[in-house]
PAGUKE-332222 format. One record per residue: x, y, z of N, C-alpha, C in turn; chain; residue number from 1. Coordinates in pm, whole numbers, plus 50000, padded with zeros to 5 digits. Layout:
<pts>
PT   n_X   n_Y   n_Z  ca_X  ca_Y  ca_Z   c_X   c_Y   c_Z unit pos
PT     X     Y     Z     X     Y     Z     X     Y     Z    A NUM
...
</pts>
This chain:
<pts>
PT   n_X   n_Y   n_Z  ca_X  ca_Y  ca_Z   c_X   c_Y   c_Z unit pos
PT 52039 51136 51166 52007 51055 51059 52008 51163 50938    A   1
PT 52051 51070 50829 52038 51162 50689 51917 51179 50615    A   2
PT 51909 51275 50526 51816 51307 50466 51778 51173 50364    A   3
PT 51847 51103 50332 51806 50974 50277 51721 50890 50371    A   4
PT 51797 50877 50483 51721 50790 50565 51582 50840 50611    A   5
PT 51577 50953 50636 51425 51021 50653 51341 51040 50547    A   6
PT 51416 51047 50435 51301 51018 50310 51274 50864 50294    A   7
PT 51322 50760 50330 51275 50621 50307 51165 50607 50437    A   8
PT 51203 50665 50548 51108 50663 50644 50987 50705 50627    A   9
PT 50996 50841 50533 50869 50915 50525 50803 50831 50430    A  10
PT 50838 50743 50339 50787 50709 50214 50743 50580 50274    A  11
PT 50783 50500 50373 50723 50402 50428 50601 50414 50501    A  12
PT 50625 50552 50580 50506 50588 50663 50378 50617 50569    A  13
PT 50416 50708 50458 50296 50724 50359 50274 50599 50314    A  14
PT 50322 50514 50260 50309 50400 50200 50171 50284 50312    A  15
PT 50218 50293 50454 50132 50231 50556 49999 50310 50538    A  16
PT 50015 50438 50528 49896 50532 50566 49811 50498 50455    A  17
PT 49886 50498 50306 49801 50483 50235 49711 50345 50194    A  18
PT 49803 50229 50261 49730 50098 50280 49619 50077 50334    A  19
PT 49630 50182 50475 49521 50160 50576 49405 50213 50526    A  20
PT 49449 50359 50437 49309 50395 50359 49238 50309 50258    A  21
PT 49301 50236 50184 49262 50121 50074 49199 50022 50206    A  22
PT 49236 49988 50308 49156 49901 50387 49029 49978 50421    A  23
PT 49002 50080 50457 48904 50177 50499 48795 50153 50406    A  24
PT 48841 50220 50273 48744 50216 50159 48699 50080 50131    A  25
PT 48781 49977 50143 48730 49854 50098 48590 49784 50193    A  26
PT 48635 49839 50342 48516 49805 50417 48393 49871 50423    A  27
PT 48420 50023 50368 48298 50116 50384 48245 50041 50213    A  28
PT 48306 50008 50143 48230 49947 49990 48179 49816 50037    A  29
PT 48225 49754 50123 48191 49610 50152 48270 49500 50028    A  30
PT 48407 49534 49998 48492 49470 49892 48516 49400 49968    A  31
PT 48567 49269 49934 48682 49197 49987 48818 49159 49909    A  32
PT 48820 49234 49807 48930 49203 49725 48960 49345 49626    A  33
PT 49067 49345 49591 49109 49500 49530 49248 49454 49479    A  34
PT 49276 49527 49348 49392 49516 49309 49450 49669 49286    A  35
PT 49590 49674 49355 49658 49817 49380 49765 49773 49296    A  36
PT 49831 49901 49211 49948 49889 49169 49994 50089 49173    A  37
PT 50156 50066 49195 50191 50194 49195 50312 50190 49144    A  38
PT 50403 50283 49200 50543 50286 49193 50611 50395 49317    A  39
PT 50750 50353 49352 50810 50435 49461 50930 50473 49422    A  40
PT 50942 50590 49406 51051 50646 49393 51194 50595 49503    A  41
PT 51305 50538 49426 51409 50502 49537 51553 50586 49491    A  42
PT 51661 50553 49559 51792 50642 49570 51837 50631 49420    A  43
PT 51918 50692 49386 52006 50702 49292 51911 50687 49144    A  44
PT 51813 50764 49135 51714 50767 49019 51642 50610 49004    A  45
PT 51648 50537 49094 51571 50432 49068 51426 50428 49103    A  46
PT 51330 50342 49082 51201 50338 49107 51164 50185 49098    A  47
PT 51089 50177 49205 51036 50019 49184 50865 50045 49179    A  48
PT 50840 49945 49093 50705 49919 49048 50659 49816 49098    A  49
PT 50525 49821 49151 50427 49696 49215 50317 49698 49186    A  50
PT 50263 49582 49181 50117 49558 49176 50078 49431 49277    A  51
PT 49973 49401 49321 49922 49313 49419 49780 49321 49445    A  52
PT 49708 49196 49472 49588 49164 49494 49561 49176 49678    A  53
PT 49476 49253 49737 49465 49266 49842 49317 49224 49865    A  54
PT 49321 49126 49979 49195 49048 50001 49196 49034 50152    A  55
PT 49036 49077 50199 49037 49054 50363 48936 48972 50371    A  56
PT 48913 48949 50500 48799 48862 50520 48908 48687 50555    A  57
PT 48805 48609 50600 48843 48467 50589 48861 48367 50469    A  58
PT 48892 48261 50477 48890 48205 50350 48723 48115 50335    A  59
PT 48682 48115 50252 48524 48071 50242 48454 48143 50291    A  60
PT 48459 48263 50345 48379 48367 50368 48328 48468 50238    A  61
PT 48191 48478 50235 48164 48572 50111 48054 48658 50176    A  62
PT 48104 48757 50124 48000 48891 50161 47886 48902 50075    A  63
</pts>
């Protein structure tokens, strides 16, 4: 496995762990939605920028 492949798998692992942390924080604070944004370094000096709304619960459910 190349260093680049290891780096991308590490990045995906960290992103997954960060997402689970966000879900945990939302549960503790009794939030049902949160906007998240950030960027991820890619190969060849590239960068991916993202923003999204994370919503938890069932449609029509209120907390």
